[in-house]
C-alpha positions in Angstrom: -8.4 -164.9 87.6 -10.8 -167.1 85.8 -14.3 -165.7 85.3 -15.8 -168.7 87.1 -13.9 -167.7 90.2 -15.3 -164.2 90.1 -19.0 -165.3 90.4 -20.7 -166.7 93.4 -20.8 -170.5 93.3 -24.5 -170.5 94.1 -25.4 -168.2 91.2 -27.1 -170.2 88.3 -27.5 -168.5 85.0 -30.9 -168.6 83.3 -30.8 -170.2 79.8 -34.5 -170.5 79.1 -36.3 -167.3 79.5 -39.8 -168.8 79.2 -39.3 -170.4 82.7 -39.9 -167.0 84.3 -42.8 -164.5 84.1 -40.2 -161.7 83.9 -36.8 -162.4 82.2 -34.0 -162.7 84.8 -30.3 -163.2 84.1 -29.7 -165.6 87.0 -31.0 -166.9 90.3 -29.4 -167.9 93.6 -29.7 -171.5 94.7 -28.1 -172.2 98.1 -28.3 -175.7 99.5 -29.8 -174.5 102.8 -32.3 -171.9 101.5 -35.1 -171.3 99.1 -34.5 -170.2 95.5 -33.9 -166.5 95.3 -33.8 -164.1 92.4 -31.4 -161.2 93.2 -32.2 -157.7 91.9 -30.1 -156.6 89.0 -28.1 -154.1 91.1 -27.3 -156.9 93.6 -26.4 -159.2 90.8 -24.0 -156.7 89.3 -22.4 -155.5 92.6 -22.5 -158.4 94.9 -23.0 -161.7 93.1 -20.2 -161.2 90.5 -17.3 -159.5 92.2 -17.9 -159.2 95.9 -19.9 -162.4 96.7 -17.8 -163.1 99.8 -19.6 -160.1 101.5 -23.0 -161.6 100.8 -24.7 -162.7 104.0 -26.4 -165.6 102.3 -23.0 -166.8 100.9 -21.4 -166.5 104.3 -24.2 -168.5 106.0 -24.2 -171.2 103.4 -20.4 -171.5 103.5 -20.3 -171.7 107.3 -23.0 -174.4 107.2 -21.1 -176.4 104.5 -17.9 -176.2 106.6 -19.8 -177.6 109.6 -20.8 -180.6 107.5 -17.2 -181.3 106.4 -15.8 -181.3 110.0 
């Protein structure tokens, strides 16, 4: 499995640390919601390996499927 397939498609890595007051490794940018910075524990457990169980991912995926129909 490719590493890109193991991470949530809405997860955006942070490349410029000066954009944030506190350094963060990534943020969540869903098309139907505001920008969100997940906690480190959530990032490790949910956003990388088990993102299909994330409520936000499920909601955004369902909404995107509705647009495709």
